[in-house]
N, C-alpha and C positions, 0 to 999 in steps of 0.2 A: 504494500500500500504506500502511495506517495505521502511523504511527510510535508506538512504545510502549517503555517502559523497565520492566524487571522486575528487582527485586533479590530473589534467592531464596537462602536458606540451606539447603544440602543437609543433610537429616537423615533419620533412619529414620522411616518412616510406618507406622502401624498399618494393615495390609492386611486387609480383610474377605474372607477366602477363601470358596470354596464350602463348603456344609455338608459336614462329614465324614460319610461313610456307610460302613457295614461291608458287605463282600461276603461273605456266609456260604455261598453256593453259586454256582458258575460252571462249569457242565458243558457244555452245548451249546445256548445260547439262540439264538433267531432273530436273524439278522444284520441288525438295523435299529437306528437310534438311538432313544433313549427321550426323549419329550417330557413334561416334568413341571414343575409349579409347586408350590413349597412355601411355606407360611406358617410363619415361625419368628420368635419374639419380635415385633418391630415391623416386620418386613421380609417382602417377597414375593420369592422367587427364581424367575424364569423361566429354565428351563434345558433344554439338550439334552445328554444323556449319550451318548457315542459307543459303538461296539461294543467298544472297549477298556475301557469303563466309567470313562472320564474325562470331566470336563465339557468338552464341545466348544464350547459357547457358553452364557453366562449373563449376566443382568443382575440387579442388586439394586435393588428399588424400595421406597419408604416411603409410597406413596400408595394402597396396597391394590389395585393393578392387577396382574392376572395370573391370576385365577381361571379354571379350565377352559381352560388353555393347551393348544392342539392344532392340528393341521393340519386345516382344514375342507374341505368338498367342493369349494370353489372354488380349492383349492391355495394358499390363503393361511393364515397363522396367525391364530387368533382367541383373544381373552382378554377378561376382564371386569374392570372397576373397581368394586369393591364399596364403597358408601358408606352411612352411616346414612340411614335414611328421612328425607326432607326436606332432606338436605344439598345444598349447592351447591359444585361442579357435581354433578349427579345421577349415579347409577350408569349406566354405558353399556358397550356392547361395542366393542372396538377390533379393527380388521383390519390386519395387518401383512404387507407384501409381502416378496419375497425380497431386497430391499435394506435391510431392517430399518426401513423407513419405515411409519408408520401412515397408511394410505390411505383409511380410512373409519371413521366413528363411528356406531354404530347404537343407536337407542332405540325404545321402544314408542310407539304413537300413542294418542290419546284420553285423555291424562293418566295412563296407567299407567307405572309404573317397571319397566323390564326386569329380569328375574331372572337370576341368575348360573348356574343349573344346566345350561343347555344352549342352544346355538344351532346351527342346521343351515342350510346353504346348499342351495338347490333346484337342479334341473336347468336352470333358466332364469336362473341367477345372481341369483335373488331369495333371500330368507332368512326363517327362521321363528324367532320369539322367544316366550318365555312371560313371564307376569307373574302376580302374586297381587293379589287385591282383597278388601276386606272388604265384604260385602253383607248388608243387613238382610233376613232371611227369617223369617217367622213359623212357629215349630214349636209346634203345639198342646200338646205334652207339657210345655212349660215355661210359666211364668207371666209371664215378661218377654219383651220384644222381643229377638230373638237376632241377634248378629253372627256371620257365617259366613265362613270363608276360602273363596274360590272361585278357580278357575284360568282364566286368560285366555291363549289362544294366538292370535298374530297372524302372518299371512303377508304379506310385502311383495314387490314386484317390485324389480328392480335399481336403480330410481330412487327408492326409499324410499316408494313409493306403497302404502298399505294395500290388500290384495286381499281378505282375509277375516279376520274376527274370530270366534273361538269362545269362548263362555263356558259352562263346564260346567253351570251352573245352568239354562241354556236347554234342555239335552238330557238331563239326569239329574235324577231326582226325589229331593230330599233326604229325603223321608219314608221312602224305602226304606232309608236308612242310619241312621235314628234309633236302633235298638237297639245300634248300634256306637259311638255318641257318649257322651262324658261330658257330660251335660246340665247339670252344675253349674258348668262353666267359663264365663266371660263371653264368650269367643271360641271358637266351635266350629271345630275344624280338619277341615274336610270334604275339602279337597284340598291336596296338597303335591306338585306336579309336579317331577320331577327328571331326566327325559330325554325327548327328542323323537326319534322315528325315522320317516323318510319311508318309506312302504310302498305304492308305487304311488299309487292314488287315495285312500289312507288315511294317517292319522298314528297311530302307536303311542306312547302316553304312559304313563309310569310315575307312578302316584299313590301315593306312599309312605304318606300319611296313612291310607289305607284298605287298604293291602297289596294293591293291585290294579293290573293293567296293562290299559289300555283301548285299543281301536282305534275311531276314528271316521272317517266319510267326510270327506275333505279339502275337498270342494266344497259339501256341504249341511249338514255338521255332525252328521248322524245317527249314533248309536252303532251300531257293527257288532258288537262283542263285548266282554266283560269277562272277564279271566282272573285268578282269585284274588279274595280279599276277600269281603265279605258278599253280593255280587251275582254271584258266579262263574257263568259260563255253561258251563264245561268239566267234563268228566269227566276226572280225573287218573288216568293209568295209570303204575304203577311208582314212584309218588311217595308214600311214607307221610306226608309232611308236607303234601300237598294244596296245593301252590303256594307262592308267595313270602310273606315277612313283612318289612315295612318296607324294601323293595328299592330298588335304584338300577339305572340303566344297562340298560334293556331294549332289546335290539338284534336285528334280523332278520339272520341269517347268510346267507352265499351259498347254503347248501344249503336255505334256506327255514325252518330252525328258528329258534326264539326263545331267545336267551341272556340271562340275568338275573343281576346281582350281588345275591344275596339276603342282606341284612344279618343277618336272624335276631334282631334286637334288638327289645325292647319286651315289655310284659306282665310277669307274675311269673316266667315260666320262659323267659328268652331262650335261643335255640339257637345253635349255632355258625354263623358266616357260611358261605355256599357260593356257588359259581357253578353255576347249573343251566341245562341245555340241554333244551328241549322240542321234540319234533316236533309240529307244530300241524296238526290236521285242522279247518280252518275250516268245512267243510260239515257235519260231524257233531259238531263242538264237542268234540273229544277232544285232550287234551294228554298226550303220552307222554314221560316223563322218560327220556332216552337217555344222559345224561352229567351227572355232578355232581362237584364237588370242594370239599372243606373242608380247611383247613390242618391238618397233623398236630398242631399245638399247640392246636387247637380255638378259634381266635379268634372272639369275638363282636364284630361291628362295630357300634358305637353310632351311627355316622353316616358319611356320605360313602361312598366306595368305587366301584370300577369294574372292568370286565372287557372284554377285547378278544381275539377269536379271530384268530390270526395265520395267514399264508398256509401255513405248514408244519404247521398243526394245533395248535400250542402255544396256550396261553391266558395272556395277561398280566393280572395281577390287582393292584389296589391295595386293600388291606384296610380302608381308611378309618380311622375312629377306634377303635383298640383300646386299652382301658384299660391304663395302665402302659407303653405303647410309643409311639415316634414312628412316622413313616410306614414301612410295610412294603410292598415291592413284590416279587411272586413271579411267575415264569414257569414254567408246568408243562406237560409234554407231555400228549398225549391219553391216554397210558398212566398218567398221574398221577405221573410222576417230576419232581421239582423240577429245573429246568434253570438257574434264576437266582434269587437272592434278595438284595435290598438292604435294609438296615435303617438308617434315619436316626435322629438323636438324639431323645431324649424332648423333646417340645415342638414338633417338626416335624410339620406336618399337610398332607396333600394330598388334594384332592378326586378328581381323575381322572388316570390315566396312560395314555399311548398310545405305540405304536411306529410309526415311519414312516421311509422312506428319503428324505424331503424334505430339500432343501439350500438354503442361501442362495446367491445369485448373485454375491456379493462376498466378498472374503477376510475372515477372522476374526481378523486381527492387531489386537490391542488397541493403540490409539495411532495407527494408520495412518489418519488422518482423510481424506487425499486419495486413498487406495486405490492408491498406487503401489508397494506392497509393502515399503516401508521406513519407519522412524520417524525423522524428522529435523526440522530447524528449521522447515520448511514446515508440518508437522503442528502444531508448537508454536504458530506464529503463528495458524493457523486455529483452534486450540483457544482461544487468548486472545480472538480476535475473537468466537468463538461465546459464550463466557462473558459478554463485555461486551454481547452482543445481548439477553440475557434472554429468548430464545425458549423456548417450551415444549419440553421434551425428548422426542424420539422415542427408541425403543430403540436406534437407530443411534448416537446420541450417548452414551447410557448405556454402550454396549458399547465405543465407541472412546475416549471421554474419561474416563469414570469408572473409571480404572485401579485405584484402591485399593478399589473396590467398596463404598463406604460409602453409596450411593444419592444422593450429592451430586456435582455437577459444579462444581469450584472449584479454588482455587490449589494445594491439596494434590495434585490430579491433575497439575497442571503440573510440580510438583516431581518426581513419579514419572516423568513423561515425560522430563524433563531427565536424570534418572538413567539411564533406558534409553538415551538418545542418547549420553551420555558413556561408558557401558559397552560400547556396540556397536562 
């Protein structure tokens, strides 16, 4: 065992607690934990809120890691580190197992930088990522050479081998969209993908830029249908708004319907955000609105946002960026009664919220580094040795050692650990 000497003066340490949130409604929410990541000031909070509405587990990071924090299809946690374009290290997806260890890092191939909006694991333990690219495309209606945002979707096997790459410009004709573009801008925003949904032999992609949801064949790339937007294929029934506007999170439900978080933002007359559920007749191209929900306060969601249909029929909603508010999370019954509502402070922003009954396989005792159920001198020694090692920090060490939750693992945490040992 390494010999070391520590001289520590016990004093009160400023403890960065979890974000205070207000519970405005708590009636009969579905009995699962809430998985959510908040961006607040210069920190990212990866957190799991338990059914008693207390933080069950959380870490505080200052490296912009934690976007789209959720339980993925491979029963691991996935989240994204968002970096400025061209930064080193580049932006990547991280995969965390039930021991709080990061077991994989995922990036796009062929020089593309993975985007943070979504990642989906496949039935074969492969995964699907998206990326944006700027492509030069000649649009005759303009006098200059045009730079256009295009969407790249890449599917990989479990060994990180690229299986298929889809570029929307190979399968969609930009000329069909010209009337919807602002041709005076130097960069034309043709695609802004923000969700990936595996649908058998197809992929359903939400393209916020054109207010459309598209489905393409997963194996040859051909377009199957377009719902909403300027090239809409569907006849809408019972929907006076005729489809989504600047939407997020298009998901196929177990009943076969399509549910969308419809931001409603954009243009001169933004409309309230809503969650819309459509019965989809893919043969006759008919989309029938069978359920929708807007918040009683009429929130317009400027960006972000998500919706999840829970097993009891409730719907969990993150309202995204609502002017004058922090993050707002609402759970509503199918009868449109609010069962749960959480409000975070102004400045707190979250992209997506999910409920799950997923659990870690190790205890959640902060400071218990050797997992023996108690905090003692052995944990203190291990923590000192870890700090001296200068290893890259996994969430396990942030949770176990960063006791004051300031996003740093340092001597202040050792002081806090000693205080715990002395007081126990």
